[in-house]
C-alpha positions in Angstrom: -193.2 -62.2 110.6 -194.3 -62.5 114.2 -197.8 -63.6 114.9 -200.5 -61.1 115.6 -201.5 -60.9 119.3 -204.9 -62.2 120.1 -207.7 -59.7 120.7 -207.9 -60.9 124.3 -204.4 -59.5 124.8 -204.9 -56.1 123.4 -202.1 -54.6 125.5 -199.7 -55.6 122.8 -201.8 -53.8 120.2 -201.6 -50.3 121.7 -199.6 -48.0 119.5 -198.3 -44.5 119.9 -198.7 -42.2 116.9 -198.1 -38.5 116.1 -201.8 -37.9 115.8 -203.5 -34.6 116.2 -206.8 -32.9 115.1 -206.8 -29.1 114.6 -210.1 -27.8 115.9 -212.6 -30.2 114.4 -211.9 -33.5 112.6 -212.5 -32.5 109.0 -211.0 -35.5 107.3 -213.0 -36.9 104.3 -213.3 -40.2 102.5 -212.8 -40.4 98.7 -216.5 -40.8 98.3 -216.9 -37.2 99.6 -214.5 -35.7 97.1 -216.3 -33.4 94.7 -213.9 -32.3 92.0 -212.0 -34.1 89.2 -208.7 -32.7 90.5 -209.2 -34.1 94.0 -210.2 -37.5 92.7 -207.1 -37.6 90.4 -204.8 -36.8 93.3 -206.4 -39.5 95.4 -206.1 -41.9 92.5 -202.4 -41.4 92.4 -201.7 -41.5 96.1 -200.3 -44.9 97.2 -200.4 -46.8 100.5 -197.2 -48.5 101.7 -197.9 -52.0 103.3 -195.8 -54.8 104.5 -195.6 -57.6 102.0 -195.3 -60.1 104.8 -198.9 -59.1 105.9 -200.4 -60.7 102.8 -201.0 -64.1 101.3 -201.6 -64.7 97.6 -204.8 -66.3 96.4 -204.7 -66.4 92.6 -204.9 -62.8 91.4 -205.9 -61.5 94.9 -203.7 -60.5 97.8 -205.3 -61.1 101.2 -204.2 -59.4 104.4 -203.6 -61.2 107.6 -204.4 -58.0 109.6 -208.0 -57.5 110.9 -207.8 -55.1 113.9 -209.7 -51.9 114.1 -208.4 -48.6 115.4 -210.5 -49.0 118.5 -208.5 -52.2 119.2 -205.0 -51.0 118.1 -205.2 -47.5 119.6 -208.0 -47.6 122.2 -209.6 -44.5 120.5 -213.0 -43.7 121.9 -216.1 -44.7 120.0 -216.9 -41.0 119.4 -213.8 -40.6 117.2 -214.2 -40.9 113.4 -213.2 -44.1 111.6 -212.4 -46.1 114.7 -214.0 -49.2 113.1 -211.7 -49.1 110.1 -208.8 -51.5 110.0 -205.2 -50.3 109.9 -203.2 -51.9 106.9 -200.5 -49.4 105.8 -197.5 -47.9 107.6 -196.8 -44.8 105.4 -198.1 -42.9 102.4 -196.6 -41.9 99.1 -197.5 -40.5 95.7 -196.8 -41.1 92.0 -194.5 -38.5 90.4 -193.7 -40.4 87.1 -195.2 -43.6 85.6 -192.9 -45.8 87.6 -191.7 -43.5 90.4 -193.1 -43.0 93.9 -192.0 -40.4 96.4 -192.3 -41.0 100.1 -190.7 -40.0 103.4 -187.1 -41.2 103.9 -187.9 -42.7 107.3 -190.6 -44.8 105.7 -188.2 -46.5 103.3 -184.8 -46.2 105.0 -183.0 -49.1 103.2 -183.0 -51.2 100.0 -184.1 -54.1 102.1 -187.1 -52.2 103.5 -188.0 -51.3 99.9 -188.1 -54.9 98.8 -190.3 -55.8 101.8 -192.9 -53.2 100.9 -196.0 -53.4 98.8 -197.1 -50.2 97.1 -200.9 -50.4 96.9 -203.2 -48.1 94.9 -207.0 -47.6 95.5 -206.9 -48.4 99.2 -210.0 -46.3 99.7 -212.4 -48.5 101.8 -212.2 -51.1 104.5 -212.8 -54.7 103.7 -212.6 -57.1 106.6 -210.4 -59.0 106.0 -208.8 -56.6 103.5 -208.0 -57.8 100.0 -206.8 -56.2 96.8 -206.3 -57.3 93.2 -202.6 -57.9 92.5 -202.9 -55.6 89.5 -203.2 -52.7 91.9 -200.1 -53.6 93.9 -196.5 -52.9 92.9 -193.1 -54.0 94.3 -189.9 -52.0 94.6 -187.5 -52.3 91.7 -184.9 -49.9 93.1 -184.4 -47.4 95.9 -183.0 -44.6 93.7 -182.3 -42.0 96.4 -182.9 -41.7 100.1 -182.0 -39.4 103.0 -183.2 -39.2 106.6 -185.1 -36.4 108.4 -181.9 -35.2 110.0 -180.8 -33.4 106.8 -180.8 -29.7 106.7 -182.2 -29.3 103.2 -184.0 -31.8 101.0 -184.3 -34.0 104.1 -186.4 -37.1 104.7 -187.3 -38.4 101.3 -187.1 -41.7 99.4 -187.5 -42.0 95.7 -188.5 -45.5 94.6 -188.6 -47.0 91.1 -191.4 -49.6 90.8 -191.1 -52.9 89.1 -193.4 -51.7 86.3 -195.1 -48.5 85.2 -198.4 -47.8 86.9 -201.3 -48.1 84.5 -204.2 -45.6 84.1 -202.9 -43.1 86.7 -201.5 -39.7 86.1 -198.4 -38.7 88.0 -199.1 -35.7 90.3 -198.1 -32.3 89.2 -195.3 -30.7 91.2 -194.8 -27.0 91.8 -191.0 -26.7 92.1 -191.2 -23.0 92.9 -194.4 -22.4 94.9 -195.5 -18.9 95.9 -195.8 -19.5 99.6 -198.1 -17.4 101.7 -198.9 -17.7 105.4 -202.4 -19.1 105.8 -202.5 -20.3 102.2 -204.9 -23.3 101.9 -203.3 -26.8 101.7 -204.7 -30.3 101.3 -203.2 -33.5 102.6 -203.9 -36.9 101.0 -202.8 -40.0 102.9 -203.5 -43.0 105.1 -203.8 -41.8 108.7 -203.1 -44.6 111.2 -202.9 -46.9 108.2 -206.7 -46.7 107.4 -208.1 -46.1 103.9 -207.4 -42.9 102.1 -208.5 -39.6 103.8 -208.2 -36.0 102.6 -208.0 -33.1 104.9 -207.7 -29.3 104.4 -205.6 -27.0 106.4 -203.3 -24.0 106.2 -199.6 -23.1 106.1 -198.5 -21.6 109.4 -194.7 -21.2 109.2 -191.9 -21.2 106.6 -188.7 -22.6 108.1 -185.0 -23.3 107.3 -184.5 -21.0 104.4 -187.7 -22.0 102.8 -186.9 -25.8 102.7 -189.6 -26.8 105.3 -193.0 -25.6 106.4 -195.3 -26.0 109.4 -198.9 -26.6 108.7 -202.1 -26.9 110.7 -203.7 -30.0 109.2 -205.0 -33.2 110.7 -202.1 -35.7 110.7 -201.5 -39.2 112.1 -198.9 -41.9 112.1 -199.2 -43.4 108.6 -199.5 -39.9 107.1 -195.8 -39.6 106.6 -195.0 -39.4 102.9 -198.4 -37.8 102.1 -198.4 -35.1 99.4 -199.0 -31.6 100.6 -201.1 -30.0 97.9 -201.8 -26.3 97.1 -205.6 -26.4 97.4 -206.0 -23.7 94.7 -203.6 -25.0 92.0 -203.9 -28.7 92.9 -200.1 -29.0 92.6 -197.9 -30.8 95.1 -195.6 -28.4 96.9 -194.3 -30.6 99.7 -194.6 -33.8 101.6 -195.5 -34.5 105.3 -192.6 -35.8 107.4 -193.5 -35.4 111.0 -196.1 -34.0 113.4 -197.4 -33.1 116.8 -197.0 -35.5 119.7 -199.5 -38.3 120.3 -202.2 -38.6 122.9 -200.8 -38.3 126.4 -198.8 -41.5 127.2 -200.2 -41.6 130.7 -203.8 -41.5 129.3 -202.9 -44.2 126.9 -201.4 -46.4 129.7 -204.6 -45.8 131.8 -206.8 -46.8 128.9 -204.8 -50.0 128.4 -204.9 -50.8 132.1 -208.6 -50.0 132.7 -210.0 -51.0 129.3 -211.2 -47.5 128.8 -210.5 -45.2 125.8 -208.6 -42.1 124.8 -209.5 -39.1 122.8 -207.3 -37.9 119.9 -205.3 -34.8 120.8 -207.1 -31.5 119.8 -205.2 -28.3 119.0 -206.6 -24.8 118.6 -204.9 -22.6 116.0 -201.4 -21.5 117.1 -201.3 -23.7 120.3 -199.4 -26.7 119.0 -196.1 -27.0 117.2 -197.7 -27.9 113.8 -197.2 -30.7 111.2 -193.9 -30.4 109.4 -193.5 -30.8 105.7 -190.4 -30.8 103.4 -190.8 -28.7 100.3 -190.0 -30.5 97.1 -188.1 -27.6 95.7 -185.4 -28.5 98.3 -184.6 -31.8 96.7 -181.2 -32.0 95.1 -181.0 -30.2 91.8 -179.7 -33.2 89.9 -182.6 -35.3 91.2 -185.2 -32.7 90.3 -183.9 -32.5 86.8 -183.9 -36.3 86.5 -187.5 -36.5 87.7 -188.6 -33.7 85.3 -187.1 -35.5 82.3 -189.0 -38.6 83.1 
């Protein structure tokens, strides 16, 4: 692993991400969740982190990363969560005791799988971040993977973990959802790699013969692989795979050059392309049957 750049040389820390807020920033921390169903989904959502970012100290894993979003992205102080540290690169969720589903571009090879830690209960920022090793899992096998270029069932990775996950319920999947425009959806994930956030939004479009959807829901880099949940049934219908363009690159460059800050892009309803999700019903039939039998 390469060394982290020093805080004095923040230009190397600036990242571009497909982040966008729809109207107001309505993301919530896990402490703000009010129902048992919401908490259970959060409990079984997993953060994907680079194993090389950690050192082992007995039964504790300690992160070598300690930069806040204001340092890594130059977000303005008025934005939410800018003092939280970015640790993960993607999101995923438990669908069987030892199976995690995430976006295919997050885990695009067996090698990437072996280099990844799957971390549960990443719900608050500790500086520096640490986690009990009992809450971290390694990849046993990349069972199936395809890229976002696929027409149907695209951009997913199914991972078998090294051991079953204890004391967590796999999320319920609706393999044949009753899709309605403007139906309420919830997104559980790790936007910009910070601790778990939940946001509510709506379904805007149904695309590609019902295999993909467009949503209006707050999404960031690091949200890829997040479960898209029917807010009424609390069942997973899909998974986030891509989103709206980042903050304007010229503004980002100016912020870097002038040591100023940038605002996260805001969209009003219908004025942006939307956040894209793949419906789980579009997974290959053989894979769906195998998951259901687990």
